[in-house]
Backbone atoms as SQL, in Angstrom:
CREATE TABLE atoms (id INTEGER PRIMARY KEY, chain TEXT, resi INTEGER, resn TEXT, atom TEXT, x REAL, y REAL, z REAL);
INSERT INTO atoms VALUES
  (1, 'A', 1, 'MET', 'N', -17.846, -2.852, -5.601),
  (2, 'A', 1, 'MET', 'CA', -16.977, -1.971, -4.827),
  (3, 'A', 1, 'MET', 'C', -15.529, -2.464, -4.967),
  (4, 'A', 2, 'THR', 'N', -14.613, -1.546, -5.194),
  (5, 'A', 2, 'THR', 'CA', -13.207, -1.890, -5.370),
  (6, 'A', 2, 'THR', 'C', -12.577, -2.266, -4.045),
  (7, 'A', 3, 'GLU', 'N', -11.814, -3.357, -4.034),
  (8, 'A', 3, 'GLU', 'CA', -11.196, -3.817, -2.794),
  (9, 'A', 3, 'GLU', 'C', -9.694, -3.565, -2.790),
  (10, 'A', 4, 'ALA', 'N', -9.250, -2.937, -1.718),
  (11, 'A', 4, 'ALA', 'CA', -7.836, -2.626, -1.535),
  (12, 'A', 4, 'ALA', 'C', -7.219, -3.614, -0.556),
  (13, 'A', 5, 'LEU', 'N', -5.893, -3.674, -0.579),
  (14, 'A', 5, 'LEU', 'CA', -5.139, -4.401, 0.436),
  (15, 'A', 5, 'LEU', 'C', -4.276, -3.380, 1.160),
  (16, 'A', 6, 'ILE', 'N', -4.402, -3.344, 2.472),
  (17, 'A', 6, 'ILE', 'CA', -3.591, -2.465, 3.300),
  (18, 'A', 6, 'ILE', 'C', -2.567, -3.342, 4.004),
  (19, 'A', 7, 'ILE', 'N', -1.285, -3.028, 3.794),
  (20, 'A', 7, 'ILE', 'CA', -0.199, -3.789, 4.413),
  (21, 'A', 7, 'ILE', 'C', 0.522, -2.861, 5.373),
  (22, 'A', 8, 'ASP', 'N', 0.346, -3.110, 6.666),
  (23, 'A', 8, 'ASP', 'CA', 0.990, -2.284, 7.700),
  (24, 'A', 8, 'ASP', 'C', 1.055, -3.114, 8.973),
  (25, 'A', 9, 'ASP', 'N', 2.212, -3.124, 9.623),
  (26, 'A', 9, 'ASP', 'CA', 2.355, -3.896, 10.850),
  (27, 'A', 9, 'ASP', 'C', 1.683, -3.221, 12.040),
  (28, 'A', 10, 'ASN', 'N', 1.352, -1.945, 11.921),
  (29, 'A', 10, 'ASN', 'CA', 0.678, -1.223, 12.998),
  (30, 'A', 10, 'ASN', 'C', -0.832, -1.325, 12.783),
  (31, 'A', 11, 'ARG', 'N', -1.491, -2.084, 13.645),
  (32, 'A', 11, 'ARG', 'CA', -2.928, -2.324, 13.490),
  (33, 'A', 11, 'ARG', 'C', -3.744, -1.041, 13.525),
  (34, 'A', 12, 'SER', 'N', -3.378, -0.108, 14.385),
  (35, 'A', 12, 'SER', 'CA', -4.117, 1.157, 14.476),
  (36, 'A', 12, 'SER', 'C', -4.035, 1.928, 13.171),
  (37, 'A', 13, 'THR', 'N', -2.847, 1.965, 12.584),
  (38, 'A', 13, 'THR', 'CA', -2.679, 2.666, 11.307),
  (39, 'A', 13, 'THR', 'C', -3.470, 1.979, 10.211),
  (40, 'A', 14, 'ALA', 'N', -3.372, 0.666, 10.131),
  (41, 'A', 14, 'ALA', 'CA', -4.102, -0.083, 9.108),
  (42, 'A', 14, 'ALA', 'C', -5.608, 0.109, 9.254),
  (43, 'A', 15, 'ASP', 'N', -6.088, 0.047, 10.480),
  (44, 'A', 15, 'ASP', 'CA', -7.519, 0.225, 10.725),
  (45, 'A', 15, 'ASP', 'C', -7.972, 1.632, 10.345),
  (46, 'A', 16, 'ALA', 'N', -7.150, 2.639, 10.656),
  (47, 'A', 16, 'ALA', 'CA', -7.489, 4.025, 10.302),
  (48, 'A', 16, 'ALA', 'C', -7.518, 4.196, 8.783),
  (49, 'A', 17, 'LEU', 'N', -6.545, 3.614, 8.094),
  (50, 'A', 17, 'LEU', 'CA', -6.538, 3.677, 6.631),
  (51, 'A', 17, 'LEU', 'C', -7.796, 3.017, 6.058),
  (52, 'A', 18, 'SER', 'N', -8.172, 1.885, 6.612),
  (53, 'A', 18, 'SER', 'CA', -9.368, 1.181, 6.156),
  (54, 'A', 18, 'SER', 'C', -10.616, 2.043, 6.346),
  (55, 'A', 19, 'GLN', 'N', -10.712, 2.699, 7.485),
  (56, 'A', 19, 'GLN', 'CA', -11.870, 3.565, 7.744),
  (57, 'A', 19, 'GLN', 'C', -11.921, 4.733, 6.757),
  (58, 'A', 20, 'MET', 'N', -10.758, 5.316, 6.465),
  (59, 'A', 20, 'MET', 'CA', -10.728, 6.419, 5.504),
  (60, 'A', 20, 'MET', 'C', -11.093, 5.933, 4.102),
  (61, 'A', 21, 'LEU', 'N', -10.621, 4.755, 3.731),
  (62, 'A', 21, 'LEU', 'CA', -10.978, 4.214, 2.423),
  (63, 'A', 21, 'LEU', 'C', -12.474, 3.941, 2.333),
  (64, 'A', 22, 'THR', 'N', -13.081, 3.505, 3.427),
  (65, 'A', 22, 'THR', 'CA', -14.530, 3.284, 3.452),
  (66, 'A', 22, 'THR', 'C', -15.265, 4.590, 3.153),
  (67, 'A', 23, 'VAL', 'N', -14.805, 5.678, 3.765),
  (68, 'A', 23, 'VAL', 'CA', -15.408, 6.994, 3.517),
  (69, 'A', 23, 'VAL', 'C', -15.283, 7.367, 2.030),
  (70, 'A', 24, 'LEU', 'N', -14.172, 6.959, 1.414),
  (71, 'A', 24, 'LEU', 'CA', -13.941, 7.264, -0.002),
  (72, 'A', 24, 'LEU', 'C', -14.636, 6.278, -0.946),
  (73, 'A', 25, 'GLY', 'N', -15.346, 5.294, -0.381),
  (74, 'A', 25, 'GLY', 'CA', -16.130, 4.367, -1.200),
  (75, 'A', 25, 'GLY', 'C', -15.468, 3.049, -1.538),
  (76, 'A', 26, 'PHE', 'N', -14.422, 2.689, -0.808),
  (77, 'A', 26, 'PHE', 'CA', -13.715, 1.434, -1.056),
  (78, 'A', 26, 'PHE', 'C', -13.865, 0.497, 0.130),
  (79, 'A', 27, 'LYS', 'N', -13.772, -0.796, -0.133),
  (80, 'A', 27, 'LYS', 'CA', -13.635, -1.742, 0.965),
  (81, 'A', 27, 'LYS', 'C', -12.209, -2.259, 0.930),
  (82, 'A', 28, 'SER', 'N', -11.765, -2.796, 2.048),
  (83, 'A', 28, 'SER', 'CA', -10.367, -3.210, 2.106),
  (84, 'A', 28, 'SER', 'C', -10.188, -4.439, 2.980),
  (85, 'A', 29, 'ARG', 'N', -9.090, -5.115, 2.709),
  (86, 'A', 29, 'ARG', 'CA', -8.596, -6.195, 3.562),
  (87, 'A', 29, 'ARG', 'C', -7.296, -5.700, 4.158),
  (88, 'A', 30, 'MET', 'N', -6.974, -6.204, 5.336),
  (89, 'A', 30, 'MET', 'CA', -5.744, -5.786, 5.983),
  (90, 'A', 30, 'MET', 'C', -4.822, -6.963, 6.196),
  (91, 'A', 31, 'ALA', 'N', -3.540, -6.702, 5.989),
  (92, 'A', 31, 'ALA', 'CA', -2.485, -7.654, 6.314),
  (93, 'A', 31, 'ALA', 'C', -1.588, -6.923, 7.303),
  (94, 'A', 32, 'TYR', 'N', -1.544, -7.430, 8.531),
  (95, 'A', 32, 'TYR', 'CA', -0.778, -6.773, 9.590),
  (96, 'A', 32, 'TYR', 'C', 0.681, -7.239, 9.557),
  (97, 'A', 33, 'GLY', 'N', 1.379, -6.840, 8.501),
  (98, 'A', 33, 'GLY', 'CA', 2.792, -7.189, 8.346),
  (99, 'A', 33, 'GLY', 'C', 3.064, -7.848, 7.010),
  (100, 'A', 34, 'SER', 'N', 4.340, -7.909, 6.672),
  (101, 'A', 34, 'SER', 'CA', 4.766, -8.444, 5.382),
  (102, 'A', 34, 'SER', 'C', 4.422, -9.918, 5.213),
  (103, 'A', 35, 'SER', 'N', 4.647, -10.704, 6.254),
  (104, 'A', 35, 'SER', 'CA', 4.383, -12.147, 6.155),
  (105, 'A', 35, 'SER', 'C', 2.918, -12.418, 5.868),
  (106, 'A', 36, 'ALA', 'N', 2.039, -11.723, 6.578),
  (107, 'A', 36, 'ALA', 'CA', 0.599, -11.896, 6.357),
  (108, 'A', 36, 'ALA', 'C', 0.230, -11.472, 4.934),
  (109, 'A', 37, 'ALA', 'N', 0.839, -10.403, 4.456),
  (110, 'A', 37, 'ALA', 'CA', 0.561, -9.928, 3.093),
  (111, 'A', 37, 'ALA', 'C', 1.018, -10.935, 2.055),
  (112, 'A', 38, 'MET', 'N', 2.231, -11.458, 2.242),
  (113, 'A', 38, 'MET', 'CA', 2.763, -12.416, 1.280),
  (114, 'A', 38, 'MET', 'C', 1.897, -13.682, 1.248),
  (115, 'A', 39, 'SER', 'N', 1.417, -14.101, 2.396),
  (116, 'A', 39, 'SER', 'CA', 0.539, -15.265, 2.477),
  (117, 'A', 39, 'SER', 'C', -0.776, -15.000, 1.737),
  (118, 'A', 40, 'MET', 'N', -1.363, -13.832, 1.987),
  (119, 'A', 40, 'MET', 'CA', -2.630, -13.471, 1.354),
  (120, 'A', 40, 'MET', 'C', -2.464, -13.370, -0.172),
  (121, 'A', 41, 'LEU', 'N', -1.415, -12.697, -0.597),
  (122, 'A', 41, 'LEU', 'CA', -1.167, -12.534, -2.035),
  (123, 'A', 41, 'LEU', 'C', -0.790, -13.859, -2.688),
  (124, 'A', 42, 'GLY', 'N', -0.086, -14.700, -1.948),
  (125, 'A', 42, 'GLY', 'CA', 0.298, -16.010, -2.464),
  (126, 'A', 42, 'GLY', 'C', -0.870, -16.962, -2.611),
  (127, 'A', 43, 'SER', 'N', -1.959, -16.690, -1.897),
  (128, 'A', 43, 'SER', 'CA', -3.136, -17.562, -1.977),
  (129, 'A', 43, 'SER', 'C', -4.026, -17.218, -3.168),
  (130, 'A', 44, 'GLY', 'N', -3.622, -16.208, -3.943),
  (131, 'A', 44, 'GLY', 'CA', -4.380, -15.882, -5.145),
  (132, 'A', 44, 'GLY', 'C', -5.192, -14.603, -5.069),
  (133, 'A', 45, 'PHE', 'N', -5.248, -13.961, -3.906),
  (134, 'A', 45, 'PHE', 'CA', -5.984, -12.700, -3.781),
  (135, 'A', 45, 'PHE', 'C', -5.295, -11.625, -4.622),
  (136, 'A', 46, 'THR', 'N', -6.061, -10.962, -5.476),
  (137, 'A', 46, 'THR', 'CA', -5.530, -9.881, -6.295),
  (138, 'A', 46, 'THR', 'C', -6.342, -8.619, -6.007),
  (139, 'A', 47, 'PRO', 'N', -5.789, -7.717, -5.211),
  (140, 'A', 47, 'PRO', 'CA', -6.510, -6.482, -4.892),
  (141, 'A', 47, 'PRO', 'C', -6.512, -5.536, -6.087),
  (142, 'A', 48, 'LYS', 'N', -7.408, -4.562, -6.047),
  (143, 'A', 48, 'LYS', 'CA', -7.444, -3.535, -7.094),
  (144, 'A', 48, 'LYS', 'C', -6.314, -2.532, -6.906),
  (145, 'A', 49, 'PHE', 'N', -5.914, -2.315, -5.643),
  (146, 'A', 49, 'PHE', 'CA', -4.750, -1.486, -5.336),
  (147, 'A', 49, 'PHE', 'C', -4.258, -1.833, -3.938),
  (148, 'A', 50, 'ILE', 'N', -3.029, -1.384, -3.625),
  (149, 'A', 50, 'ILE', 'CA', -2.384, -1.722, -2.364),
  (150, 'A', 50, 'ILE', 'C', -1.857, -0.462, -1.693),
  (151, 'A', 51, 'PHE', 'N', -2.099, -0.347, -0.395),
  (152, 'A', 51, 'PHE', 'CA', -1.443, 0.654, 0.449),
  (153, 'A', 51, 'PHE', 'C', -0.369, -0.097, 1.218),
  (154, 'A', 52, 'LEU', 'N', 0.878, 0.331, 1.091),
  (155, 'A', 52, 'LEU', 'CA', 2.014, -0.417, 1.622),
  (156, 'A', 52, 'LEU', 'C', 2.882, 0.430, 2.534),
  (157, 'A', 53, 'ASP', 'N', 3.057, -0.024, 3.764),
  (158, 'A', 53, 'ASP', 'CA', 3.996, 0.590, 4.703),
  (159, 'A', 53, 'ASP', 'C', 5.398, 0.109, 4.342),
  (160, 'A', 54, 'LEU', 'N', 6.393, 0.945, 4.603),
  (161, 'A', 54, 'LEU', 'CA', 7.772, 0.557, 4.291),
  (162, 'A', 54, 'LEU', 'C', 8.491, -0.070, 5.469),
  (163, 'A', 55, 'ASN', 'N', 8.360, 0.531, 6.649),
  (164, 'A', 55, 'ASN', 'CA', 9.150, 0.117, 7.812),
  (165, 'A', 55, 'ASN', 'C', 8.397, -0.917, 8.634),
  (166, 'A', 56, 'MET', 'N', 8.630, -2.188, 8.286),
  (167, 'A', 56, 'MET', 'CA', 8.003, -3.297, 8.999),
  (168, 'A', 56, 'MET', 'C', 9.069, -4.290, 9.402),
  (169, 'A', 57, 'PRO', 'N', 8.866, -4.987, 10.509),
  (170, 'A', 57, 'PRO', 'CA', 9.844, -6.006, 10.913),
  (171, 'A', 57, 'PRO', 'C', 9.835, -7.178, 9.933),
  (172, 'A', 58, 'GLY', 'N', 10.965, -7.834, 9.831),
  (173, 'A', 58, 'GLY', 'CA', 11.069, -8.965, 8.909),
  (174, 'A', 58, 'GLY', 'C', 11.323, -8.452, 7.510),
  (175, 'A', 59, 'VAL', 'N', 10.388, -8.693, 6.627),
  (176, 'A', 59, 'VAL', 'CA', 10.513, -8.273, 5.233),
  (177, 'A', 59, 'VAL', 'C', 10.065, -6.816, 5.116),
  (178, 'A', 60, 'ALA', 'N', 10.967, -5.961, 4.659),
  (179, 'A', 60, 'ALA', 'CA', 10.667, -4.535, 4.526),
  (180, 'A', 60, 'ALA', 'C', 9.684, -4.295, 3.383),
  (181, 'A', 61, 'GLY', 'N', 8.988, -3.176, 3.457),
  (182, 'A', 61, 'GLY', 'CA', 8.033, -2.813, 2.420),
  (183, 'A', 61, 'GLY', 'C', 8.658, -2.695, 1.040),
  (184, 'A', 62, 'THR', 'N', 9.911, -2.251, 0.970),
  (185, 'A', 62, 'THR', 'CA', 10.574, -2.152, -0.339),
  (186, 'A', 62, 'THR', 'C', 10.753, -3.534, -0.963),
  (187, 'A', 63, 'GLU', 'N', 10.987, -4.545, -0.125),
  (188, 'A', 63, 'GLU', 'CA', 11.110, -5.915, -0.637),
  (189, 'A', 63, 'GLU', 'C', 9.756, -6.439, -1.123),
  (190, 'A', 64, 'VAL', 'N', 8.701, -6.091, -0.395),
  (191, 'A', 64, 'VAL', 'CA', 7.349, -6.477, -0.826),
  (192, 'A', 64, 'VAL', 'C', 7.048, -5.812, -2.170),
  (193, 'A', 65, 'LEU', 'N', 7.379, -4.537, -2.298),
  (194, 'A', 65, 'LEU', 'CA', 7.145, -3.812, -3.547),
  (195, 'A', 65, 'LEU', 'C', 7.920, -4.442, -4.705),
  (196, 'A', 66, 'ALA', 'N', 9.165, -4.796, -4.467),
  (197, 'A', 66, 'ALA', 'CA', 9.972, -5.459, -5.506),
  (198, 'A', 66, 'ALA', 'C', 9.323, -6.787, -5.924),
  (199, 'A', 67, 'PHE', 'N', 8.820, -7.560, -4.943),
  (200, 'A', 67, 'PHE', 'CA', 8.120, -8.816, -5.238),
  (201, 'A', 67, 'PHE', 'C', 6.887, -8.556, -6.104),
  (202, 'A', 68, 'LEU', 'N', 6.109, -7.537, -5.742),
  (203, 'A', 68, 'LEU', 'CA', 4.891, -7.223, -6.491),
  (204, 'A', 68, 'LEU', 'C', 5.197, -6.903, -7.949),
  (205, 'A', 69, 'ARG', 'N', 6.320, -6.277, -8.191),
  (206, 'A', 69, 'ARG', 'CA', 6.685, -5.881, -9.553),
  (207, 'A', 69, 'ARG', 'C', 7.318, -7.018, -10.345),
  (208, 'A', 70, 'ARG', 'N', 7.672, -8.114, -9.668),
  (209, 'A', 70, 'ARG', 'CA', 8.196, -9.310, -10.354),
  (210, 'A', 70, 'ARG', 'C', 7.093, -10.323, -10.632),
  (211, 'A', 71, 'GLU', 'N', 6.008, -10.241, -9.900),
  (212, 'A', 71, 'GLU', 'CA', 4.922, -11.228, -9.993),
  (213, 'A', 71, 'GLU', 'C', 3.945, -10.826, -11.105),
  (214, 'A', 72, 'PRO', 'N', 3.861, -11.605, -12.195),
  (215, 'A', 72, 'PRO', 'CA', 3.017, -11.205, -13.328),
  (216, 'A', 72, 'PRO', 'C', 1.571, -10.873, -12.952),
  (217, 'A', 73, 'ARG', 'N', 0.966, -11.647, -12.071),
  (218, 'A', 73, 'ARG', 'CA', -0.425, -11.419, -11.679),
  (219, 'A', 73, 'ARG', 'C', -0.613, -10.088, -10.947),
  (220, 'A', 74, 'LEU', 'N', 0.423, -9.605, -10.283),
  (221, 'A', 74, 'LEU', 'CA', 0.326, -8.394, -9.454),
  (222, 'A', 74, 'LEU', 'C', 1.064, -7.198, -10.043),
  (223, 'A', 75, 'LEU', 'N', 1.708, -7.413, -11.176),
  (224, 'A', 75, 'LEU', 'CA', 2.562, -6.388, -11.789),
  (225, 'A', 75, 'LEU', 'C', 1.855, -5.053, -12.001),
  (226, 'A', 76, 'HIS', 'N', 0.598, -5.089, -12.398),
  (227, 'A', 76, 'HIS', 'CA', -0.110, -3.856, -12.736),
  (228, 'A', 76, 'HIS', 'C', -1.036, -3.356, -11.626),
  (229, 'A', 77, 'VAL', 'N', -0.977, -3.974, -10.456),
  (230, 'A', 77, 'VAL', 'CA', -1.773, -3.502, -9.324),
  (231, 'A', 77, 'VAL', 'C', -1.107, -2.234, -8.784),
  (232, 'A', 78, 'PRO', 'N', -1.817, -1.097, -8.780),
  (233, 'A', 78, 'PRO', 'CA', -1.215, 0.141, -8.276),
  (234, 'A', 78, 'PRO', 'C', -0.864, 0.029, -6.790),
  (235, 'A', 79, 'VAL', 'N', 0.331, 0.532, -6.450),
  (236, 'A', 79, 'VAL', 'CA', 0.795, 0.526, -5.064),
  (237, 'A', 79, 'VAL', 'C', 1.012, 1.966, -4.613),
  (238, 'A', 80, 'VAL', 'N', 0.394, 2.304, -3.485),
  (239, 'A', 80, 'VAL', 'CA', 0.606, 3.592, -2.838),
  (240, 'A', 80, 'VAL', 'C', 1.380, 3.311, -1.559),
  (241, 'A', 81, 'VAL', 'N', 2.565, 3.882, -1.454),
  (242, 'A', 81, 'VAL', 'CA', 3.373, 3.714, -0.251),
  (243, 'A', 81, 'VAL', 'C', 2.878, 4.699, 0.799),
  (244, 'A', 82, 'VAL', 'N', 2.641, 4.188, 2.005),
  (245, 'A', 82, 'VAL', 'CA', 2.218, 5.021, 3.137),
  (246, 'A', 82, 'VAL', 'C', 3.300, 4.864, 4.199),
  (247, 'A', 83, 'THR', 'N', 4.061, 5.936, 4.443),
  (248, 'A', 83, 'THR', 'CA', 5.236, 5.836, 5.295),
  (249, 'A', 83, 'THR', 'C', 5.473, 7.111, 6.084),
  (250, 'A', 84, 'SER', 'N', 6.243, 6.996, 7.130),
  (251, 'A', 84, 'SER', 'CA', 6.669, 8.179, 7.892),
  (252, 'A', 84, 'SER', 'C', 8.024, 8.679, 7.393),
  (253, 'A', 85, 'ASP', 'N', 8.629, 7.943, 6.476),
  (254, 'A', 85, 'ASP', 'CA', 9.949, 8.293, 5.938),
  (255, 'A', 85, 'ASP', 'C', 9.797, 9.278, 4.781),
  (256, 'A', 86, 'ASP', 'N', 10.083, 10.535, 5.042),
  (257, 'A', 86, 'ASP', 'CA', 9.891, 11.591, 4.053),
  (258, 'A', 86, 'ASP', 'C', 11.213, 12.030, 3.408),
  (259, 'A', 87, 'GLN', 'N', 12.195, 11.132, 3.371),
  (260, 'A', 87, 'GLN', 'CA', 13.496, 11.462, 2.792),
  (261, 'A', 87, 'GLN', 'C', 13.431, 11.393, 1.260),
  (262, 'A', 88, 'PRO', 'N', 14.086, 12.335, 0.567),
  (263, 'A', 88, 'PRO', 'CA', 14.069, 12.330, -0.903),
  (264, 'A', 88, 'PRO', 'C', 14.571, 11.010, -1.500),
  (265, 'A', 89, 'GLU', 'N', 15.600, 10.420, -0.878),
  (266, 'A', 89, 'GLU', 'CA', 16.116, 9.159, -1.429),
  (267, 'A', 89, 'GLU', 'C', 15.107, 8.025, -1.287),
  (268, 'A', 90, 'THR', 'N', 14.285, 8.056, -0.235),
  (269, 'A', 90, 'THR', 'CA', 13.239, 7.042, -0.079),
  (270, 'A', 90, 'THR', 'C', 12.183, 7.221, -1.158),
  (271, 'A', 91, 'ARG', 'N', 11.777, 8.459, -1.380),
  (272, 'A', 91, 'ARG', 'CA', 10.793, 8.738, -2.438),
  (273, 'A', 91, 'ARG', 'C', 11.307, 8.238, -3.790),
  (274, 'A', 92, 'THR', 'N', 12.545, 8.569, -4.100),
  (275, 'A', 92, 'THR', 'CA', 13.137, 8.154, -5.376),
  (276, 'A', 92, 'THR', 'C', 13.153, 6.638, -5.491),
  (277, 'A', 93, 'LYS', 'N', 13.567, 5.963, -4.427),
  (278, 'A', 93, 'LYS', 'CA', 13.677, 4.498, -4.450),
  (279, 'A', 93, 'LYS', 'C', 12.329, 3.832, -4.688),
  (280, 'A', 94, 'VAL', 'N', 11.293, 4.232, -3.941),
  (281, 'A', 94, 'VAL', 'CA', 10.003, 3.545, -4.079),
  (282, 'A', 94, 'VAL', 'C', 9.334, 3.865, -5.410),
  (283, 'A', 95, 'LEU', 'N', 9.538, 5.051, -5.917),
  (284, 'A', 95, 'LEU', 'CA', 8.984, 5.371, -7.235),
  (285, 'A', 95, 'LEU', 'C', 9.717, 4.576, -8.315),
  (286, 'A', 96, 'ARG', 'N', 11.024, 4.415, -8.149),
  (287, 'A', 96, 'ARG', 'CA', 11.805, 3.610, -9.092),
  (288, 'A', 96, 'ARG', 'C', 11.373, 2.138, -9.037),
  (289, 'A', 97, 'LEU', 'N', 11.008, 1.671, -7.854),
  (290, 'A', 97, 'LEU', 'CA', 10.548, 0.288, -7.696),
  (291, 'A', 97, 'LEU', 'C', 9.132, 0.068, -8.231),
  (292, 'A', 98, 'GLY', 'N', 8.420, 1.163, -8.530),
  (293, 'A', 98, 'GLY', 'CA', 7.104, 1.000, -9.146),
  (294, 'A', 98, 'GLY', 'C', 5.915, 1.500, -8.356),
  (295, 'A', 99, 'ALA', 'N', 6.134, 2.164, -7.225),
  (296, 'A', 99, 'ALA', 'CA', 5.003, 2.760, -6.501),
  (297, 'A', 99, 'ALA', 'C', 4.415, 3.878, -7.352),
  (298, 'A', 100, 'LYS', 'N', 3.110, 4.048, -7.288),
  (299, 'A', 100, 'LYS', 'CA', 2.436, 5.094, -8.061),
  (300, 'A', 100, 'LYS', 'C', 2.383, 6.417, -7.313),
  (301, 'A', 101, 'ALA', 'N', 2.378, 6.353, -5.974),
  (302, 'A', 101, 'ALA', 'CA', 2.280, 7.568, -5.162),
  (303, 'A', 101, 'ALA', 'C', 2.797, 7.263, -3.765),
  (304, 'A', 102, 'ILE', 'N', 3.058, 8.337, -3.021),
  (305, 'A', 102, 'ILE', 'CA', 3.541, 8.219, -1.645),
  (306, 'A', 102, 'ILE', 'C', 2.680, 9.112, -0.759),
  (307, 'A', 103, 'VAL', 'N', 2.255, 8.564, 0.379),
  (308, 'A', 103, 'VAL', 'CA', 1.524, 9.318, 1.390),
  (309, 'A', 103, 'VAL', 'C', 2.377, 9.304, 2.647),
  (310, 'A', 104, 'ILE', 'N', 2.640, 10.482, 3.189),
  (311, 'A', 104, 'ILE', 'CA', 3.428, 10.583, 4.411),
  (312, 'A', 104, 'ILE', 'C', 2.481, 10.513, 5.610),
  (313, 'A', 105, 'LYS', 'N', 2.825, 9.647, 6.571),
  (314, 'A', 105, 'LYS', 'CA', 2.037, 9.501, 7.796),
  (315, 'A', 105, 'LYS', 'C', 2.221, 10.727, 8.682),
  (316, 'A', 106, 'PRO', 'N', 1.223, 11.117, 9.420),
  (317, 'A', 106, 'PRO', 'CA', -0.107, 10.498, 9.487),
  (318, 'A', 106, 'PRO', 'C', -0.934, 10.859, 8.253),
  (319, 'A', 107, 'ALA', 'N', -1.561, 9.861, 7.695),
  (320, 'A', 107, 'ALA', 'CA', -2.374, 10.051, 6.496),
  (321, 'A', 107, 'ALA', 'C', -3.680, 10.751, 6.848),
  (322, 'A', 108, 'THR', 'N', -4.176, 11.497, 5.891),
  (323, 'A', 108, 'THR', 'CA', -5.488, 12.132, 6.011),
  (324, 'A', 108, 'THR', 'C', -6.337, 11.670, 4.840),
  (325, 'A', 109, 'ILE', 'N', -7.633, 11.880, 4.935),
  (326, 'A', 109, 'ILE', 'CA', -8.501, 11.531, 3.809),
  (327, 'A', 109, 'ILE', 'C', -8.067, 12.304, 2.568),
  (328, 'A', 110, 'GLU', 'N', -7.698, 13.556, 2.752),
  (329, 'A', 110, 'GLU', 'CA', -7.269, 14.381, 1.618),
  (330, 'A', 110, 'GLU', 'C', -5.996, 13.824, 0.970),
  (331, 'A', 111, 'SER', 'N', -5.022, 13.399, 1.792),
  (332, 'A', 111, 'SER', 'CA', -3.785, 12.866, 1.219),
  (333, 'A', 111, 'SER', 'C', -4.031, 11.526, 0.523),
  (334, 'A', 112, 'LEU', 'N', -4.932, 10.720, 1.053),
  (335, 'A', 112, 'LEU', 'CA', -5.275, 9.458, 0.397),
  (336, 'A', 112, 'LEU', 'C', -5.980, 9.720, -0.926),
  (337, 'A', 113, 'GLU', 'N', -6.904, 10.657, -0.919),
  (338, 'A', 113, 'GLU', 'CA', -7.645, 10.990, -2.136),
  (339, 'A', 113, 'GLU', 'C', -6.697, 11.499, -3.225),
  (340, 'A', 114, 'THR', 'N', -5.743, 12.350, -2.848),
  (341, 'A', 114, 'THR', 'CA', -4.753, 12.858, -3.801),
  (342, 'A', 114, 'THR', 'C', -3.927, 11.715, -4.381),
  (343, 'A', 115, 'ALA', 'N', -3.482, 10.804, -3.525),
  (344, 'A', 115, 'ALA', 'CA', -2.683, 9.663, -3.977),
  (345, 'A', 115, 'ALA', 'C', -3.490, 8.744, -4.893),
  (346, 'A', 116, 'LEU', 'N', -4.755, 8.536, -4.566),
  (347, 'A', 116, 'LEU', 'CA', -5.609, 7.673, -5.399),
  (348, 'A', 116, 'LEU', 'C', -5.851, 8.306, -6.764),
  (349, 'A', 117, 'LYS', 'N', -5.984, 9.628, -6.798),
  (350, 'A', 117, 'LYS', 'CA', -6.148, 10.310, -8.097),
  (351, 'A', 117, 'LYS', 'C', -4.854, 10.231, -8.897),
  (352, 'A', 118, 'LYS', 'N', -3.729, 10.453, -8.242),
  (353, 'A', 118, 'LYS', 'CA', -2.430, 10.379, -8.927),
  (354, 'A', 118, 'LYS', 'C', -2.196, 8.983, -9.491),
  (355, 'A', 119, 'SER', 'N', -2.690, 7.979, -8.772),
  (356, 'A', 119, 'SER', 'CA', -2.521, 6.584, -9.193),
  (357, 'A', 119, 'SER', 'C', -3.589, 6.136, -10.189),
  (358, 'A', 120, 'LYS', 'N', -4.493, 7.049, -10.551),
  (359, 'A', 120, 'LYS', 'CA', -5.595, 6.777, -11.484),
  (360, 'A', 120, 'LYS', 'C', -6.553, 5.714, -10.956),
  (361, 'A', 121, 'ILE', 'N', -6.689, 5.665, -9.633),
  (362, 'A', 121, 'ILE', 'CA', -7.644, 4.748, -9.008),
  (363, 'A', 121, 'ILE', 'C', -8.981, 5.463, -8.826),
  (364, 'A', 122, 'LEU', 'N', -8.922, 6.749, -8.551),
  (365, 'A', 122, 'LEU', 'CA', -10.115, 7.599, -8.413),
  (366, 'A', 122, 'LEU', 'C', -10.298, 8.442, -9.647);
């Protein structure tokens, strides 16, 4: 079973994403914030794909995405941004940084499935 990493400081959102991924046939680990994610990724964990929130305290999701694209081990791990920020400039920025797809919150199983297909994960 493919394992995802969900990075979101909101536990309810992360848990809901995990439940939806389970329905779609994936298992997942959760990092409740950027620091937890960086620690998990720094310990050698390499997920098959990542769901990444942008607006988190401390290190923003865009900074995490930039790190992922600089790290050779994680460079090719598909990243799906899950955010409430639906501004065109945000979409442009995260796609330029290397995100494969964007899901606008609140996420649905259908929106996750579409993003996973666009990212060639499904």
